[in-house]
C-alpha positions in Angstrom: 35.2 0.8 10.0 32.6 2.3 7.6 30.0 4.9 8.5 26.4 4.7 7.2 24.5 7.9 6.6 20.8 8.3 5.9 20.5 10.6 2.9 16.8 11.1 2.5 13.5 9.5 3.4 10.6 9.1 0.9 7.1 8.9 2.3 6.4 5.5 3.8 9.9 4.2 2.7 13.1 3.5 4.6 15.9 6.0 4.3 18.3 5.7 1.4 21.7 5.0 2.8 25.2 5.7 1.7 28.2 3.9 3.1 31.3 6.2 3.5 34.8 4.7 4.0 36.7 5.6 7.1 38.1 8.9 5.7 36.4 11.0 8.4 33.2 12.8 8.5 34.5 15.6 6.3 34.9 13.4 3.2 31.5 14.3 1.8 32.5 18.0 2.0 35.2 17.7 -0.6 34.4 19.4 -3.9 35.6 18.7 -7.4 38.2 21.5 -7.0 39.5 19.9 -3.8 40.0 16.6 -5.6 41.8 18.4 -8.4 44.3 19.9 -5.9 44.8 16.6 -4.2 45.5 14.9 -7.6 48.1 17.6 -8.5 50.0 17.1 -5.3 49.8 13.3 -5.6 50.9 13.3 -9.2 53.9 15.4 -8.3 54.7 13.1 -5.4 54.4 15.9 -2.8 54.0 13.6 0.1 56.3 15.1 2.8 57.5 18.3 4.4 60.5 18.7 1.9 58.8 17.4 -1.3 56.1 20.1 -1.5 54.8 22.7 -4.0 54.1 26.4 -3.7 50.7 27.8 -4.7 52.5 29.4 -7.8 53.6 25.9 -8.9 50.1 24.4 -8.4 48.0 27.1 -10.1 49.0 26.4 -13.7 47.6 22.9 -13.4 44.2 24.0 -12.1 41.2 25.4 -14.1 40.4 28.0 -11.5 41.8 31.2 -10.0 44.6 31.7 -7.5 42.1 32.9 -4.9 40.0 29.7 -5.2 43.2 27.6 -5.1 44.4 29.3 -1.9 41.0 29.0 -0.2 40.7 25.3 -1.1 44.3 24.6 0.0 43.6 26.3 3.4 40.4 24.2 3.7 42.2 21.0 2.8 44.9 21.8 5.5 42.2 22.5 8.1 40.5 19.2 7.3 43.7 17.2 7.4 44.0 16.2 3.8 47.1 18.4 3.1 49.7 20.2 5.2 52.1 23.1 4.9 55.6 22.1 3.9 58.9 24.0 4.2 59.2 27.6 3.1 60.3 28.2 -0.4 61.9 31.7 -0.2 58.9 33.6 1.2 56.1 31.3 -0.1 54.3 28.5 1.8 54.5 25.1 0.2 51.9 22.2 0.5 52.0 18.5 0.4 49.3 15.7 0.6 48.8 13.6 3.7 47.8 10.0 3.9 44.2 10.9 4.3 44.4 13.0 1.1 46.0 10.2 -0.8 43.2 7.8 0.2 40.6 10.4 -0.9 42.4 11.1 -4.2 42.4 7.3 -5.0 38.6 7.0 -4.9 37.3 7.1 -8.4 33.6 6.4 -7.8 31.2 5.9 -5.0 31.3 2.1 -5.2 34.8 2.2 -3.8 33.5 3.7 -0.6 31.5 0.6 0.2 34.4 -1.6 1.2 
């Protein structure tokens, strides 16, 4: 099921609408940084509790700081796009969930209209 959202309304005109695929209401809150993290996890096939990556392993593949990566991963976990995997020594690991894989597969807004 798709969700239609009114984006804005010009004077005396109907609202412009955007159809968002069934990824949940938080999809539009994903930033470019979030997509970069999802793509790293997907490319490394980190898709379950055991096959996951530490923050230290993810950082070299991202164009932003460790702090930003940590905050984004925490946000993605809270939103249900990623999850924490098994401990690697004393570090947390992360993997991408099905919802994150679907989001990472979207390349442009026209794909949301199905």
